[in-house]
TIMI-2910 file (N, C-alpha, C, CB; in pm, 1 decimal, decimal comma, always signed):
<rs>
+----------+----------+----------+----------+----------+----------+----------+----------+----------+----------+----------+----------+------+
!      n_x !      n_y !      n_z !     ca_x !     ca_y !     ca_z !      c_x !      c_y !      c_z !     cb_x !     cb_y !     cb_z ! resn !
+----------+----------+----------+----------+----------+----------+----------+----------+----------+----------+----------+----------+------+
!  +1037,3 !   +560,6 !  +1366,6 !  +1075,3 !   +427,4 !  +1459,8 !  +1193,2 !   +358,6 !  +1513,7 !  +1037,6 !   +336,8 !  +1407,3 !  Met !
!  +1197,8 !   +280,7 !  +1618,7 !  +1341,6 !   +258,1 !  +1660,8 !  +1359,3 !   +111,7 !  +1573,3 !  +1366,3 !   +246,8 !  +1852,3 !  Ser !
!  +1532,5 !   +100,3 !  +1598,6 !  +1564,2 !    -22,5 !  +1518,5 !  +1545,1 !   -111,3 !  +1579,2 !  +1677,5 !    -42,0 !  +1470,4 !  Glu !
!  +1530,8 !   -173,5 !  +1614,2 !  +1438,1 !   -296,4 !  +1719,2 !  +1332,5 !   -264,0 !  +1632,1 !  +1400,0 !   -271,9 !  +1919,2 !  Thr !
!  +1184,4 !   -208,1 !  +1631,9 !  +1114,2 !   -169,6 !  +1532,4 !  +1105,2 !   -227,4 !  +1437,3 !  +1134,1 !    -82,9 !  +1501,7 !  Ser !
!  +1229,2 !   -200,1 !  +1317,9 !  +1270,2 !   -151,0 !  +1196,5 !  +1281,1 !   -280,1 !  +1163,5 !  +1388,4 !    -53,4 !  +1179,2 !  Glu !
!  +1398,2 !   -380,2 !  +1255,5 !  +1438,1 !   -523,8 !  +1202,5 !  +1312,3 !   -614,8 !  +1242,8 !  +1590,7 !   -585,6 !  +1277,0 !  Lys !
!  +1221,1 !   -560,0 !  +1350,4 !  +1105,6 !   -707,1 !  +1360,3 !   +985,0 !   -681,4 !  +1262,4 !  +1022,7 !   -731,7 !  +1539,7 !  Ser !
!   +981,8 !   -553,2 !  +1199,9 !   +886,9 !   -549,0 !  +1048,6 !   +946,7 !   -613,5 !   +909,7 !   +860,7 !   -382,2 !  +1003,6 !  Phe !
!  +1075,0 !   -566,2 !   +882,8 !  +1160,1 !   -630,0 !   +799,7 !  +1132,2 !   -816,0 !   +832,8 !  +1326,0 !   -562,7 !   +837,3 !  Gly !
!  +1137,2 !   -855,1 !   +957,5 !  +1159,4 !   -976,8 !   +984,3 !  +1020,9 !  -1032,9 !   +895,2 !  +1175,0 !  -1005,5 !  +1153,2 !  Thr !
!   +902,5 !   -982,9 !   +952,7 !   +770,8 !  -1010,5 !   +962,4 !   +702,1 !  -1036,9 !   +797,8 !   +705,3 !   -881,6 !  +1047,7 !  Ile !
!   +755,6 !   -885,9 !   +713,6 !   +761,3 !   -906,6 !   +578,3 !   +812,8 !   -995,5 !   +521,1 !   +799,8 !   -831,6 !   +529,2 !  Ile !
!   +974,3 !   -978,3 !   +549,5 !  +1044,2 !  -1145,3 !   +491,0 !   +962,4 !  -1289,4 !   +526,8 !  +1212,1 !  -1175,4 !   +576,8 !  Gly !
!   +918,6 !  -1311,0 !   +626,1 !   +831,7 !  -1382,1 !   +634,6 !   +719,7 !  -1429,3 !   +575,9 !   +816,2 !  -1361,6 !   +693,6 !  Phe !
!   +621,1 !  -1318,8 !   +590,9 !   +530,8 !  -1269,4 !   +484,8 !   +567,9 !  -1395,2 !   +320,2 !   +584,7 !  -1063,9 !   +458,1 !  His !
!   +652,3 !  -1365,7 !   +311,7 !   +697,7 !  -1325,0 !   +132,5 !   +741,0 !  -1505,1 !    +91,4 !   +898,0 !  -1170,1 !   +110,8 !  Leu !
!   +778,9 !  -1506,7 !   +210,9 !   +849,3 !  -1652,8 !   +200,7 !   +751,3 !  -1722,1 !   +229,3 !   +970,8 !  -1692,4 !   +291,4 !  Leu !
!   +637,8 !  -1717,9 !   +286,6 !   +539,0 !  -1834,6 !   +335,6 !   +442,9 !  -1791,2 !   +196,5 !   +452,6 !  -1816,8 !   +529,1 !  Glu !
!   +493,9 !  -1715,5 !   +100,1 !   +355,6 !  -1683,1 !    -12,9 !   +432,1 !  -1683,6 !   -117,2 !   +255,8 !  -1530,0 !     -6,6 !  Asn !
!   +540,7 !  -1730,9 !   -138,5 !   +609,3 !  -1782,4 !   -320,8 !   +743,6 !  -1717,2 !   -347,9 !   +498,4 !  -1715,0 !   -476,0 !  Gly !
!   +773,8 !  -1630,4 !   -227,1 !   +907,1 !  -1565,5 !   -287,8 !  +1001,3 !  -1652,3 !   -248,4 !   +947,7 !  -1417,8 !   -240,5 !  Tyr !
!  +1149,6 !  -1645,3 !   -293,0 !  +1302,2 !  -1735,4 !   -255,8 !  +1320,2 !  -1661,9 !   -187,4 !  +1431,0 !  -1769,5 !   -346,5 !  Leu !
!  +1433,0 !  -1746,0 !   -109,2 !  +1516,7 !  -1694,6 !    -59,8 !  +1656,4 !  -1659,6 !   -174,1 !  +1533,0 !  -1780,2 !    +54,8 !  Asn !
!  +1694,0 !  -1587,6 !   -160,4 !  +1822,7 !  -1605,6 !   -309,5 !  +1915,9 !  -1540,3 !   -233,3 !  +1796,8 !  -1512,9 !   -494,1 !  Val !
!  +2087,0 !  -1614,4 !   -267,4 !  +2175,2 !  -1564,4 !   -229,9 !  +2201,4 !  -1376,0 !   -279,1 !  +2266,5 !  -1668,9 !   -271,2 !  Pro !
!  +2274,5 !  -1313,9 !   -161,3 !  +2293,0 !  -1216,1 !   -199,1 !  +2393,1 !  -1207,9 !   -383,9 !  +2352,8 !  -1162,9 !    -64,4 !  Lys !
!  +2459,9 !  -1302,0 !   -340,9 !  +2562,4 !  -1320,1 !   -532,5 !  +2472,1 !  -1364,3 !   -605,0 !  +2711,1 !  -1450,7 !   -566,2 !  Asn !
!  +2370,7 !  -1424,2 !   -578,1 !  +2249,3 !  -1480,0 !   -702,2 !  +2219,4 !  -1402,4 !   -801,4 !  +2108,0 !  -1505,2 !   -654,2 !  Gly !
!  +2218,7 !  -1296,6 !   -787,2 !  +2207,3 !  -1215,0 !   -924,1 !  +2269,0 !  -1184,4 !   -975,4 !  +2167,4 !  -1132,5 !   -942,7 !  Phe !
!  +2263,9 !  -1184,1 !  -1112,5 !  +2375,6 !  -1250,9 !  -1256,4 !  +2374,0 !  -1094,1 !  -1321,3 !  +2283,1 !  -1417,1 !  -1404,5 !  Asp !
!  +2415,2 !   -971,7 !  -1295,8 !  +2452,3 !   -782,1 !  -1367,1 !  +2464,3 !   -827,5 !  -1447,7 !  +2574,9 !   -662,2 !  -1340,9 !  Arg !
!  +2558,5 !   -879,3 !  -1537,8 !  +2626,2 !   -897,4 !  -1654,0 !  +2421,0 !   -927,4 !  -1724,7 !  +2788,5 !  -1058,2 !  -1648,4 !  Glu !
!  +2389,4 !  -1057,9 !  -1697,9 !  +2251,2 !  -1082,5 !  -1762,3 !  +2133,2 !  -1016,8 !  -1733,9 !  +2215,8 !  -1199,3 !  -1744,5 !  His !
!  +2149,5 !   -967,9 !  -1597,9 !  +2044,1 !   -911,2 !  -1565,9 !  +1896,0 !   -972,2 !  -1476,0 !  +2023,3 !   -873,6 !  -1682,7 !  Gly !
!  +1972,0 !  -1121,6 !  -1418,8 !  +1830,1 !  -1208,2 !  -1386,0 !  +1942,9 !  -1308,7 !  -1278,4 !  +1723,5 !  -1313,7 !  -1565,5 !  Asp !
!  +1829,6 !  -1396,3 !  -1229,9 !  +1910,3 !  -1521,4 !  -1085,9 !  +1893,7 !  -1582,6 !  -1170,8 !  +1851,7 !  -1585,4 !   -917,3 !  Phe !
!  +1968,0 !  -1608,1 !  -1264,9 !  +2033,0 !  -1778,1 !  -1317,3 !  +2037,9 !  -1888,2 !  -1245,3 !  +2172,2 !  -1786,4 !  -1349,1 !  Gly !
!  +2038,3 !  -1845,9 !  -1114,7 !  +2093,5 !  -1986,6 !   -944,4 !  +1959,6 !  -1998,8 !   -935,5 !  +2192,6 !  -1924,2 !   -738,8 !  Ile !
!  +1860,9 !  -1889,2 !  -1004,0 !  +1692,8 !  -2001,5 !   -971,6 !  +1634,7 !  -1984,7 !  -1077,6 !  +1562,6 !  -1959,6 !   -841,4 !  Val !
!  +1694,3 !  -1982,3 !  -1178,7 !  +1614,7 !  -2061,3 !  -1314,7 !  +1683,0 !  -2203,4 !  -1329,7 !  +1638,3 !  -1968,3 !  -1481,2 !  His !
!  +1830,9 !  -2294,5 !  -1321,9 !  +1872,3 !  -2332,7 !  -1340,1 !  +1759,1 !  -2464,1 !  -1409,2 !  +1955,5 !  -2311,9 !  -1256,1 !  Gln !
+----------+----------+----------+----------+----------+----------+----------+----------+----------+----------+----------+----------+------+
</rs>
């Protein structure tokens, strides 16, 4: 798969997930110490 096709595939999958209930969490949003996305569960 070419790099362009792979990026397009990732974009489509990401859009689908966000449209169906997934949340976009910042990369630093995962708390490794507690093993959760504390920023989301405020």
